[in-house]
C-alpha positions in Angstrom: 0.0 0.0 0.0 2.8 2.4 0.9 4.6 1.5 -2.4 1.5 2.5 -4.4 1.1 5.7 -2.5 4.8 6.6 -3.3 4.3 5.7 -7.0 1.2 8.0 -7.2 3.2 10.7 -5.4 6.0 10.5 -8.0 3.4 10.6 -10.8 1.9 13.7 -9.2 5.3 15.4 -8.9 6.2 14.6 -12.5 2.8 15.6 -13.9 3.1 18.9 -11.9 6.5 19.5 -13.3 5.2 19.2 -16.9 2.0 21.2 -16.2 -0.6 18.5 -16.3 -2.6 19.9 -13.4 -5.6 17.5 -13.7 -3.4 14.5 -13.6 -1.4 16.0 -10.7 -4.4 16.6 -8.6 -5.9 13.2 -9.2 -2.6 11.4 -8.5 -2.0 13.5 -5.4 -5.5 12.7 -4.0 -5.1 9.0 -4.7 -1.7 9.0 -3.0 -3.2 10.8 0.0 -6.0 8.3 0.3 -3.7 5.3 -0.1 -1.3 6.7 2.6 -4.3 7.2 4.9 -5.4 3.6 4.4 -1.8 2.4 5.0 -1.6 4.5 8.2 -4.8 3.1 9.6 -3.9 -0.5 8.8 -0.4 0.0 10.2 -1.7 1.4 13.5 -4.3 -1.4 13.7 -1.6 -4.0 13.2 0.7 -2.3 15.7 -2.0 -2.1 18.4 -3.0 -5.7 17.8 0.6 -6.9 17.9 1.3 -5.1 21.1 -1.9 -6.4 22.7 -1.2 -10.0 21.7 2.4 -9.7 22.8 1.4 -8.4 26.1 -1.1 -11.2 26.6 1.6 -13.8 25.7 4.0 -12.4 28.2 1.5 -12.2 31.0 
C-alpha cells in the first residue's frame, strides 16, 4: 500500500512539473487516500501486535 502511495506521489510530482494539473491533482489525491489507508492498517496491526504480545508475556 505504501509502495503504491509513493508511486502515485511520484506521478503527481512529474505531472506537476510538466504542467498536467488535472493528472497531478488526481494522483495526489489517490496518493493521499492510499497513505491514509496504509496508516490506519499499520496502526491497527501495531495495536493488535502489542496487545497480543502483552497477553503472551502475562
